[in-house]
MARPABA-966782 format. One record per residue (C-alpha): residue in three letters; x, y, z. Coordinates in steps of 0.5 Angstrom, whole numbers, plus 500, padded with zeros to 3 digits. Layout:
# residues N
alaXYZ;...
***
This chain:
# residues 452
met207267608;lys200265607;val195271609;ile188270610;ile184276610;val177277612;gly173283609;ala175286602;gly173293604;glu178299603;val183296609;gly182289607;phe183291599;asn189295600;ile193290605;ala191284600;gln194288594;arg200290597;leu202283600;ser200280593;glu205285590;glu210282594;ser208275592;his205272598;asp200267598;val194271600;val186269601;val181274601;ile174272604;glu168277602;thr161276602;asp160281597;pro160278590;asn162285587;lys168286591;ile170279589;arg170280582;gln174287583;ile179283587;gln180278581;asn180283576;val186287579;met190282583;asp193275583;val190272590;gln185267591;ala178270593;ile172266596;leu165268597;gly163267604;ser163269611;gly169269615;thr165267621;ser164260618;pro168255620;ser167251613;val169257609;leu175258614;gln177251612;glu176252605;ala181258605;gly186254608;ile186256615;lys190250618;glu196252613;gly195260614;asp201264618;ile196270619;leu189272619;val187279618;ala180280620;ala178287617;thr171287616;asp166293618;ser163289623;asp167288630;glu163282632;ala164279625;asn172280626;leu172277633;ile168271631;ala173270625;cys179270630;phe175266635;tyr174260630;ala181261628;gln184260635;his180253635;leu181251628;thr189252628;asp194253634;tyr199256630;ile196262626;thr197270628;lys191273629;ile190281627;ala183284628;arg180291627;ile176293632;lys172300632;asn167300638;pro170304644;asp167300649;tyr170294646;met177297647;lys175299654;his176292656;arg181290651;gly184285656;ile179280654;phe182279647;asn189276650;gln185271654;asp186264652;phe179263648;leu181269643;asn188270644;ile188276639;asp195278637;leu194285635;ile188289636;ile187295631;asn183301633;pro183306627;lys180312631;ser185311636;glu191310631;met188317627;val188321634;thr195318635;ser197321628;met194328630;leu197329637;lys204327633;leu202333628;met201338634;glu208337637;val211340630;pro205345628;trp208347622;ala209340619;ser205337614;glu207330617;val210327623;ile213320623;asp217317629;phe222312629;val226309634;asp221310640;gly221318637;arg228319638;ile228320630;lys223324627;leu221324620;ile218331618;gly214333612;ile215341610;thr212345605;ile217350602;arg214357602;asp216362596;asn220366600;ser224361604;pro231362604;ala232354602;val229356595;gly235355590;arg240352595;arg243345594;leu242340599;ser250339600;ser250346603;phe246344609;asn252340611;asp255347612;tyr251348618;gly254342622;his247339625;ala244333624;val239334619;leu238330612;val233331606;gly231324605;ala225325599;ile222331595;val215331593;arg215336587;gly208336584;glu206329582;lys214327582;val217324588;ile225325588;ile230321592;pro235327592;gly243327592;gly247333594;gln247337588;asp239337588;thr236344589;ile230346593;gln224349589;pro218353592;asn212349594;asp216343594;leu214338600;ile221335603;tyr221330608;cys227331613;val230326618;ala233329624;his234328632;arg228329636;glu233335640;glu235338633;ile228339630;asn229347632;his235347627;ile230346622;phe227352624;arg233356622;leu235353616;leu228354613;asp226360617;leu220358620;arg217361626;glu218357632;glu211360635;gly209354639;leu202351639;his197356643;arg190355640;val186349637;ile179348634;ile176341633;ile170341628;gly166335630;gly165332637;gly164325635;glu168319639;thr175321635;gly173329637;leu172327644;ala179323644;leu183328641;ala180333646;thr181329652;ser188329650;leu189336650;asp184337656;thr190337661;thr195341657;asn195349656;ile193349649;asn187353648;thr182348645;lys175349643;val170343640;ile165345635;glu159340635;lys152342631;asp148337635;gly146340642;gln145334646;arg152331644;cys155338646;leu152337653;glu155330653;leu162333651;ala161338656;lys160333662;gln167330660;leu171335659;glu174340664;arg178346660;val176345653;val170349651;val165346648;leu160350643;asn154348639;gly155351632;asp156349625;gly163349622;thr160350615;asp157357618;arg162362615;asp160368620;phe160363626;leu167361625;met169369624;glu166370631;glu170364634;asn176368631;val179362626;ala184367623;asp188366630;val187359630;asp194355630;ile191348628;met184347625;val182340626;val176338622;ile173331623;thr166330622;gly163324619;asp161328613;glu167328608;glu165333603;asn163338609;asn170336612;val173339605;leu169345605;ile170347612;ser178346611;leu178350605;leu173355609;gly178355615;lys184357610;ala181362607;leu179365614;gly186365616;ala187359620;lys194357620;lys194350619;thr188345617;val188337619;thr182334615;arg179327616;ile178323610;ala176316610;lys176314603;leu183312601;thr182314594;tyr180321596;ile186323599;pro190325593;leu185329590;val184333597;ser191334597;ala191337590;ile186343592;gly190346598;ile188341604;asp194342609;thr194335612;val190329611;val188324616;ser185317615;pro182312620;arg183307614;leu190309612;ser192309619;ala189301620;val193299613;arg199302616;thr199299622;ile197292620;leu202292614;gln207294619;tyr206288624;ile205283618;arg212285616;lys217279617;gly225278617;lys230284620;val225289617;ile222293623;cys217297620;glu215301613;leu211307612;pro209309605;leu209316603;lys205320598;gly201315595;glu206309596;ala211312591;val216312596;glu217308602;val221309609;ile224303611;glu227301618;phe231295618;glu237292622;ala244291618;leu246284619;glu254282619;pro254278612;ser251284609;asp255287603;ile254294606;val257294612;asn264296614;ile266301608;pro264308608;leu258310605;ser261314599;lys264308597;val258304597;lys254303590;phe248305593;pro242305588;lys240313586;glu233311588;ala235310595;ile238314601;val240312608;gly237317612;ala239315619;ile244310623;val242308630;arg247304633;gly245303640;glu243309644;glu247313638;ile244316633;ile247318626;ile245322621;pro250320616;arg255323611;gly259320606;his265318611;asn260314616;met260307616;ile254302617;lys256297623;pro253290624;his246290627;asp246298626;his238300625;leu238304618;ile232308616;ile232308608;phe228312603;ala227308597;leu222309591;lys218302590;gly222300584;ala229300588;ile227295593;pro230289589;lys236293588;leu237294595;glu236287596;lys243286593;phe246289599;phe244284604;thr245277605;val238277608;lys232279603;leu228285605;glu221281606;tyr217288607;phe210286609;
***
């Protein structure tokens, strides 16, 4: 597959790197010579110095032979123009555009018309708001990912020192008879695809797969308090803060927005009915104490200043906020801030990368989501009839130790598998796998897993 990427910022760079690792034919177009040199030093792709808004440059990149164009510059207009020229230079290319301007998103119907005909519009902030709302569905989780239209939840949970799960073998969870499976454990810098004999240790970050209706059983297994979500404070009243507050405005959740720009506060107050808007500085300890941050269930910190976001989140935790959700734009910062005690990180760029790569993926793979620095992948795909894995009990399948089947979806039925379960043709499987296990997994299938 030939993919042409316009823009080598963090989004374009990460997409190019992942696709090149899977031996796709990747061409990157970038106007900054420093970024061109960086790309040439670290990955095996064709890098062209020029603008994706130039028809000549697109032709040099091989637009007529291309399968997919990803327009991922920081300029919405440049992305739209690149898609416009691609539409007229070739009839058979899939076009993906990263669009940030909310005004464009209000009129997104024009992107589907013949003169642009863009296949996928990615709005990073919108994707990030969606991620935050999913987190609020399960307030005690550090990550919540939906599969099969939300019927299956992948939930990340940090194990407390006093959790009853500490020291228990995972095989003992079967005694409860409920549909819950631990698919991955992050222990410090190490990622483990566990077996039944593995035990849970304090401070482990475990990823559980469960039916949507069975989430309450995880409460009991891990002795988590099911208190619900009552109070939320949003620090930062920009476009993302407004979008999140608007989503919460129709709920019974007590929500406040703190914004230090007085004029912006007036604008927010006009657009929100139930959400309280406060003019204040999130870095002011006394101000946060006055607003009883100690009683807050979730403190969402999404200002435009990353350093302040980290500071405010740590301050909020120190003052007693039960959970913090912190916006970090730079992908390289995410592992660092997670290591210093930030509960959950959301990133518009990471959201864009995930969505674009999920769309690009070919074959029978439905979607993929990297976890914890891409050391482990969660893959959903369809099992085909000729596969070596179908119609025999899972306990008899010589599955790689670095991979585990987390769920089987058979029509309307969802199965959290045990050893006696069998995979049937056309089942959808959710698999946890370390990156190095993908080639081993391919041996089980007659159709290669062309992930991404």
